[in-house]
C-alpha positions in Angstrom: -0.1 0.1 0.2 2.8 2.6 0.6 3.7 1.7 -2.9 0.7 2.6 -4.3 0.4 5.9 -2.2 4.4 6.9 -3.7 3.3 6.3 -6.9 0.1 8.4 -6.6 2.6 11.1 -5.3 4.8 11.4 -7.9 2.0 11.4 -10.1 0.3 14.3 -8.3 3.8 16.3 -8.7 3.3 19.1 -11.2 -0.3 19.5 -11.2 -0.6 22.9 -11.1 1.3 23.3 -14.7 -2.5 21.8 -15.6 -5.7 22.6 -14.7 -7.1 19.4 -13.1 -9.9 19.1 -15.9 -10.8 16.1 -18.1 -10.6 16.4 -20.8 -7.5 18.6 -20.8 -8.7 22.1 -22.2 -7.2 23.4 -26.0 -5.5 26.2 -24.1 -4.9 27.6 -20.0 -3.4 29.6 -17.9 -3.2 30.0 -14.2 -3.6 33.2 -13.1 -3.4 35.0 -9.3 -6.1 34.3 -7.0 -9.0 32.2 -5.8 -12.6 32.6 -6.7 -14.8 31.8 -3.7 -17.9 30.6 -4.4 -20.5 31.2 -1.3 -24.1 32.2 -0.7 -23.5 35.8 -2.5 -22.1 34.6 -5.6 -24.4 36.3 -8.0 -25.1 34.9 -11.9 -25.4 37.2 -14.5 -26.6 35.3 -17.4 -26.8 37.9 -20.6 -28.6 35.5 -22.9 -31.3 33.8 -22.3 -30.3 30.6 -24.4 -27.6 30.4 -21.8 -30.2 29.6 -18.6 -30.1 26.0 -19.0 -26.2 26.1 -18.0 -26.7 28.4 -15.3 -29.8 26.4 -14.2 -27.6 23.1 -13.7 -24.7 25.3 -11.6 -27.3 26.5 -9.4 -28.2 22.9 -8.9 -24.7 21.9 -8.7 -23.9 24.3 -6.4 -27.1 23.1 -4.0 -25.8 19.5 -4.0 -22.3 20.1 -3.6 -22.3 22.7 -0.8 -26.2 24.0 0.1 -25.2 26.9 -1.5 -28.0 29.3 -3.4 -26.8 31.0 -6.1 -28.7 33.8 -7.2 -29.4 35.6 -10.3 -30.9 38.7 -8.3 -28.2 39.0 -5.1 -27.3 43.1 -4.8 -25.5 41.7 -1.7 -21.7 42.5 -2.2 -20.2 39.6 -3.6 -18.5 37.6 -6.1 -20.0 37.4 -9.7 -20.3 34.6 -12.2 -20.8 35.8 -15.9 -22.4 33.9 -18.1 -22.5 35.5 -21.8 -22.5 35.0 -25.6 -19.4 36.1 -27.8 -17.2 33.4 -29.3 -17.2 32.7 -33.1 -19.2 30.0 -34.0 -18.2 26.6 -33.1 -20.5 24.7 -31.5 -19.1 23.5 -27.8 -16.3 26.2 -27.5 -16.4 28.6 -24.3 -13.8 30.5 -22.8 -13.4 31.5 -19.0 -11.1 34.6 -17.6 -11.3 34.2 -13.8 -9.5 36.6 -10.5 -10.7 36.6 -7.0 -14.4 38.5 -7.5 -15.5 37.3 -10.7 -15.6 35.0 -13.2 -16.8 35.4 -17.1 -17.7 32.8 -19.2 -18.0 33.2 -22.6 -19.9 30.6 -24.9 -20.6 30.0 -28.9 -23.5 28.1 -28.0 -25.9 26.6 -25.2 -23.6 23.8 -25.4 -20.7 25.5 -24.8 -21.7 27.6 -21.9 -22.3 24.3 -20.4 -19.3 22.8 -20.8 -17.5 26.0 -19.3 -19.9 25.3 -16.5 -18.4 21.8 -15.9 -15.2 23.1 -16.5 -15.8 25.5 -13.6 -17.2 22.6 -11.5 -14.1 20.2 -11.8 -11.5 23.1 -11.4 -13.6 24.0 -7.8 -14.3 19.5 -7.1 -15.1 19.5 -3.7 -14.1 22.9 -2.3 -15.7 26.4 -2.9 -12.1 27.8 -3.2 -11.5 27.4 -7.0 -8.4 28.6 -8.2 -8.0 30.8 -11.0 -7.3 29.5 -14.4 -8.1 31.3 -17.9 -8.8 28.5 -20.5 -9.7 28.9 -24.0 -11.7 25.6 -25.1 -13.4 24.1 -28.3 -14.0 19.8 -28.9 -11.9 18.1 -31.3 -15.2 16.2 -32.6 -18.8 17.2 -32.7 -19.7 13.2 -32.2 -18.5 12.2 -28.1 -19.9 8.7 -27.6 -20.9 6.1 -25.4 -22.9 3.2 -26.6 -24.7 0.6 -23.5 -26.3 -2.4 -24.3 -28.9 -3.4 -22.3 -30.8 -6.2 -23.9 -28.1 -9.0 -22.4 -28.5 -7.4 -19.0 -30.8 -4.5 -18.1 -29.8 -1.8 -15.5 -32.4 0.3 -15.1 -33.1 4.1 -14.8 -31.2 4.9 -11.8 -28.3 3.2 -13.2 -28.7 5.1 -16.5 -29.1 8.1 -14.8 -25.5 7.7 -13.2 -23.9 7.3 -16.4 -25.6 10.0 -18.2 -24.3 12.1 -15.4 -20.7 10.9 -15.6 -20.8 11.6 -19.6 -21.6 15.1 -19.1 -19.4 16.0 -16.2 -16.2 14.5 -19.2 -18.4 16.3 -21.9 -19.4 13.5 -23.9 -22.8 14.1 -26.2 -23.9 10.8 -27.6 -25.7 7.9 -25.5 -26.6 5.6 -27.9 -28.8 2.9 -26.5 -29.0 -0.4 -27.6 -32.2 -1.9 -26.3 -33.0 -5.1 -28.3 -30.9 -7.8 -29.0 -30.8 -11.9 -29.1 -31.5 -11.9 -25.4 -34.5 -9.3 -24.6 -36.2 -6.5 -25.7 -36.2 -3.7 -23.8 -38.5 -0.9 -24.8 -42.1 -0.5 -24.7 -44.0 -0.6 -27.8 -47.9 0.0 -27.2 -48.6 -1.8 -30.8 -47.1 -4.6 -30.0 -47.2 -5.5 -26.0 -45.5 -9.0 -26.3 -42.3 -7.2 -27.2 -41.8 -6.5 -24.2 -44.0 -8.9 -21.7 -42.5 -11.8 -23.3 -39.0 -10.6 -25.6 -38.0 -9.1 -22.3 -38.0 -12.0 -20.5 -34.7 -13.5 -19.7 -31.0 -11.6 -19.7 -27.4 -14.0 -21.4 -27.0 -15.2 -17.9 -31.0 -16.3 -16.8 -33.2 -17.1 -19.6 -36.2 -17.2 -16.9 -35.3 -13.6 -15.6 -38.9 -11.6 -15.0 -39.6 -8.9 -17.7 -37.4 -5.9 -17.7 -37.4 -3.1 -19.8 -38.2 0.8 -20.3 -41.7 2.1 -20.3 -42.3 4.6 -22.6 -42.5 7.4 -20.0 -38.9 6.3 -18.9 -37.9 6.6 -21.9 -38.9 9.9 -22.0 -38.0 10.8 -18.1 -34.3 9.5 -19.4 -34.2 11.6 -23.2 -35.3 14.7 -21.1 -32.1 14.0 -18.2 -30.1 13.4 -21.0 -31.5 16.9 -22.5 -30.4 18.7 -19.9 -27.3 17.7 -19.7 -26.5 18.4 -23.7 -26.6 14.4 -24.1 -28.4 13.2 -27.3 -29.7 9.5 -27.1 -29.5 7.4 -29.3 -31.7 4.3 -30.0 -30.6 1.3 -31.4 -33.6 -1.2 -32.7 -31.5 -4.1 -34.4 -32.5 -6.0 -37.7 -32.8 -8.2 -40.0 -30.5 -10.2 -37.1 -30.2 -10.2 -33.3 -33.8 -10.4 -33.5 -34.8 -13.9 -31.4 -36.3 -12.0 -28.2 -38.6 -9.8 -30.7 -39.3 -13.2 -32.4 -40.0 -15.4 -29.5 -43.1 -12.6 -29.1 -43.7 -12.5 -32.5 -43.0 -15.6 -34.4 -45.1 -15.1 -37.4 -42.6 -12.4 -38.6 -39.2 -14.8 -38.0 -36.6 -15.6 -40.9 -35.2 -18.2 -38.7 -31.9 -19.2 -37.3 -29.4 -21.7 -37.1 -28.3 -23.7 -34.5 -26.1 -21.5 -32.5 -28.3 -18.2 -33.0 -32.1 -19.6 -33.3 -34.9 -17.3 -34.9 -32.0 -15.1 -35.2 -33.7 -13.1 -38.1 -36.5 -11.1 -39.0 -38.1 -12.7 -42.6 -37.4 -10.2 -45.7 -39.6 -11.8 -47.8 -43.2 -11.2 -46.0 -44.7 -7.7 -46.7 -46.0 -7.8 -43.1 -42.5 -7.7 -41.4 -42.3 -4.2 -43.1 -45.6 -3.3 -42.0 -44.5 -4.6 -38.1 -41.1 -2.5 -38.2 -42.4 0.3 -40.1 -45.1 0.7 -36.9 -42.0 -0.1 -34.2 -39.9 2.2 -35.5 -42.9 4.9 -35.5 -43.2 4.4 -32.1 -39.6 4.6 -31.6 -39.2 7.8 -33.4 -41.9 9.6 -31.0 -40.0 9.1 -28.3 -36.4 10.3 -29.5 -36.2 13.9 -30.6 -33.1 13.1 -31.7 -34.1 12.3 -35.2 -31.7 9.1 -35.4 -32.1 5.6 -35.2 -29.4 3.0 -35.1 -31.5 -0.1 -37.0 -28.1 -2.5 -36.8 -27.7 -4.4 -39.7 -24.7 -6.7 -38.4 -23.7 -9.9 -38.4 -26.6 -11.1 -40.2 -25.1 -14.3 -41.2 -25.0 -15.6 -38.0 -28.7 -16.8 -38.6 -30.4 -16.8 -42.1 -28.8 -20.1 -42.9 -33.3 -21.1 -43.5 -33.6 -17.9 -45.8 -32.9 -19.7 -49.1 -35.6 -22.1 -48.3 -38.3 -20.1 -47.1 -41.0 -19.9 -50.1 -41.8 -16.0 -49.3 -37.9 -15.2 -49.4 -37.4 -17.2 -52.5 -40.8 -15.5 -54.0 -39.1 -12.2 -52.9 -35.9 -12.8 -54.6 -37.5 -14.2 -58.1 -39.4 -10.9 -58.2 -36.3 -8.6 -57.1 -34.0 -10.3 -59.2 -32.0 -11.2 -56.2 -29.1 -13.9 -56.5 -28.1 -14.4 -52.7 -29.1 -13.7 -49.2 -26.8 -11.0 -48.9 -28.8 -9.5 -51.7 -31.1 -10.0 -49.6 -30.2 -8.1 -46.7 -29.6 -5.6 -48.8 -32.8 -4.9 -50.4 -34.7 -5.3 -46.6 -32.1 -2.4 -45.4 -33.2 -0.5 -48.2 -36.8 -1.0 -47.5 -36.0 -0.1 -44.4 -34.0 3.0 -44.5 -36.4 4.5 -46.7 -39.5 3.7 -44.6 -37.0 6.2 -42.4 -36.1 8.7 -44.7 -39.6 9.0 -45.1 -39.9 10.5 -41.5 -36.8 12.6 -41.8 -34.9 10.5 -39.4 -31.3 9.8 -39.8 -30.3 6.2 -40.5 -27.7 4.6 -38.4 -25.8 1.5 -38.9 -22.9 -1.1 -38.2 -20.2 -0.8 -41.0 -22.0 -3.6 -43.0 -24.5 -1.5 -44.4 -22.2 0.5 -46.7 -22.6 -2.4 -49.0 -26.4 -2.2 -49.2 -26.2 1.3 -51.0 -27.8 3.7 -48.4 -28.5 7.2 -49.4 -24.9 8.7 -48.6 -26.7 12.2 -47.5 -28.9 10.2 -45.3 -26.7 7.6 -43.5 -24.3 7.6 -40.6 -21.8 4.7 -40.9 -20.1 2.9 -37.1 -16.9 1.4 -38.3 -16.3 -1.2 -35.3 -14.5 -4.3 -36.9 -10.9 -3.0 -36.1 -9.2 -6.1 -38.1 -11.6 -4.7 -41.1 -10.2 -1.7 -41.4 -10.9 -1.8 -45.3 -14.6 -1.1 -44.3 -13.6 2.2 -43.1 -11.9 3.0 -45.9 -14.5 2.0 -48.4 -16.9 3.8 -46.1 -15.2 7.2 -46.2 -14.5 6.9 -50.0 -18.2 6.1 -50.9 -18.7 9.4 -49.0 -20.3 8.5 -45.9 -20.0 10.2 -42.7 -18.4 7.8 -40.1 -18.0 7.2 -36.0 -15.2 5.4 -35.4 -15.8 2.6 -32.3 -13.4 -0.3 -32.8 -13.2 -3.1 -31.0 -9.5 -2.6 -30.1 -9.7 -0.5 -28.3 -13.6 1.1 -27.8 -14.8 -2.1 -26.4 -15.3 -1.9 -23.1 -16.4 -5.2 -22.1 -12.8 -6.0 -22.8 -10.7 -6.8 -19.9 -8.4 -4.0 -19.5 -5.4 -5.2 -17.6 -3.6 -8.9 -18.2 -4.3 -10.0 -15.0 -8.5 -10.0 -15.5 -9.7 -12.8 -16.2 -13.2 -12.3 -17.0 -14.1 -10.3 -20.1 -13.4 -10.5 -23.8 -10.1 -10.6 -25.9 -9.3 -10.4 -29.1 -6.4 -12.8 -30.1 -4.7 -12.0 -26.8 -5.1 -8.6 -27.1 -7.2 -6.1 -24.7 -7.9 -2.4 -24.0 -5.7 -0.6 -21.3 -6.7 2.6 -20.4 -3.1 3.7 -22.6 -4.8 2.4 -25.3 -7.9 4.5 -25.4 -6.6 7.4 -24.4 -3.8 7.0 -27.2 -6.1 6.2 -30.0 -4.9 8.3 -33.7 -7.9 8.4 -35.7 -5.4 9.5 -38.6 -3.2 5.5 -38.3 -6.5 4.4 -40.3 -6.5 4.1 -44.2 -8.4 6.9 -45.5 -9.0 9.2 -42.3 -6.4 11.7 -43.6 -7.8 12.1 -47.1 -11.4 12.3 -45.0 -10.8 14.0 -41.7 -14.5 16.2 -42.4 -16.3 12.3 -43.0 -15.4 11.8 -39.7 -18.0 13.1 -37.1 -16.3 11.4 -34.0 -15.2 8.5 -31.5 -17.5 5.9 -29.5 -16.7 3.4 -27.0 -19.4 0.5 -26.6 -19.9 -1.9 -23.9 -21.9 -5.1 -24.7 -23.1 -6.8 -21.6 -22.5 -10.4 -21.8 -19.9 -10.9 -19.0 -21.5 -7.7 -16.9 -24.5 -8.6 -15.1 -24.1 -6.1 -12.2 -24.0 -2.2 -11.8 -20.8 -2.4 -10.1 -18.9 -4.6 -13.0 -20.5 -2.2 -14.8 -18.6 0.5 -12.8 -15.4 -1.9 -13.3 -15.4 -1.9 -16.8 -16.4 1.2 -17.8 -14.4 3.7 -15.2 -11.7 5.4 -15.7 -11.9 4.2 -19.4 -14.4 6.4 -20.1 -12.4 10.0 -19.0 -9.5 8.7 -21.4 -12.4 8.3 -24.1 -13.4 11.9 -23.0 -10.1 13.1 -23.7 -9.2 11.4 -26.9 -12.9 12.7 -28.5 -11.9 16.5 -27.3 -8.5 17.4 -27.2 -5.9 17.1 -30.4 -2.7 16.9 -28.3 -2.4 14.8 -25.5 0.6 13.3 -23.3 -0.6 9.8 -21.1 1.9 10.7 -18.3 0.2 14.2 -17.8 -3.7 12.5 -18.1 -2.7 9.9 -15.4 -1.5 13.3 -13.1 -4.9 15.1 -13.6 -6.2 11.4 -13.4 -5.5 10.8 -9.4 -7.8 13.9 -8.5 -11.0 12.6 -10.5 -10.6 8.6 -9.4 -11.9 10.9 -5.7 -14.4 12.2 -7.8 -15.6 8.7 -9.0 -15.6 7.4 -5.4 -18.0 10.4 -4.1 -20.4 9.7 -6.6 -20.1 5.4 -5.4 -18.2 4.0 -8.8 -16.9 1.2 -8.3 -13.7 2.1 -10.5 -10.9 0.0 -11.8 -7.9 1.3 -9.7 -5.6 1.5 -12.8 -2.9 2.2 -10.1 -4.0 -0.4 -7.2 -4.1 -3.0 -9.2 -5.3 -5.2 -6.0 -8.7 -2.9 -5.9 -12.2 -4.9 -6.5 -10.6 -8.2 -7.2 -13.7 -9.9 -6.9 -15.0 -7.9 -10.4 -12.0 -8.9 -12.1 -12.1 -12.5 -11.8 
């Protein structure tokens, strides 16, 4: 334990050379003095669009210190001004501080929010805030985190806690994987059996009573995220990964394989398209993002019955389709057209680039790190892309060589340093098509993650490394480690069961 303490002490040296903020701001300078937040601190909001950021600050001051910041106070005290003024750049902000005032200038409401978050990080657990002058903006506009709740379900309280941490580290896209083989987790009123039957079971307990989100809970979480400038993107997987749905409504099943029974929807039935269109219409009404991820991956895992299905063979003859892959692409185009007619953007895993989906209406997620040619092809075809390769951005992969539970790839895994040092420009086509790379995302698949505590252990502190990879163009892992030590204390305060990267004996039961 003495060695661990010594390491932490070494890492904390030089902490004043950088602000204790993650992700690190683009430019920063320590200036003289300390700004004190107290009952007399007056909030001045010069642009009504920035009121939500001020309101968030007021709530955090109340929660942390019992302070009631006022926008009407005439008493003598410190002043915090939030105003517009920076050139248009989504998420940009500047902080100018001295002992009596803080001036937060932002380019947008989101920028004002991020400036507030940086101020709160400077304050940490103290009301006395060291003065820094900051100027900041994100490297990427899309800074994402995906949670799979089909395989194991975590519920409203845990999702809100994750959104809190995403906001604290300036991540802004929550990709919510709500349907897959083990369970269907979103209420669809037109088809109630999807949750009542399809919601039964998890990846480790096929008899677990139905678990799902009601539409009211979905709205609650979407609103909670919006208050933190996080966009929620639902995923309704198709035409594969449909086992839970087919358990509820077998009439629309296209069969499966011994390893993946009833894995697909049936692309040969017109009724299937009407069924899924109704589902997507209900889903779209719950998510203001106007984006739906339709999966489109790994269909070959369970489509072996397609070529013997009378409805599908009839479709193939009618549409002049030669192979099961042609049928898959036909299905994806049909569903994409359904969404496009509703002005909803289509999102899909990197397999969808071969289906001929419209470039101006499709966002591709490149996940297969072992297929860099897929990324290059997507970029050459002019698709906008989010990078989420298994290595290093699958957080269900173990993060230390001593960990035994979790995935690996040929012995490789995803340590904190690999997440932090990810460089998009090292991949084929990225330098030539940088404007098409919208951002980065980490994905958590939950086959081996059954409890909130283990979810924490796999996500943190790697989520913080992801945040800096998304935000900062200049990175230094040793500097990041120095700042991380203070943030581990923040995670402890939030009762997050993180993996301690400097003390490998922490929570060994979660590593097994």
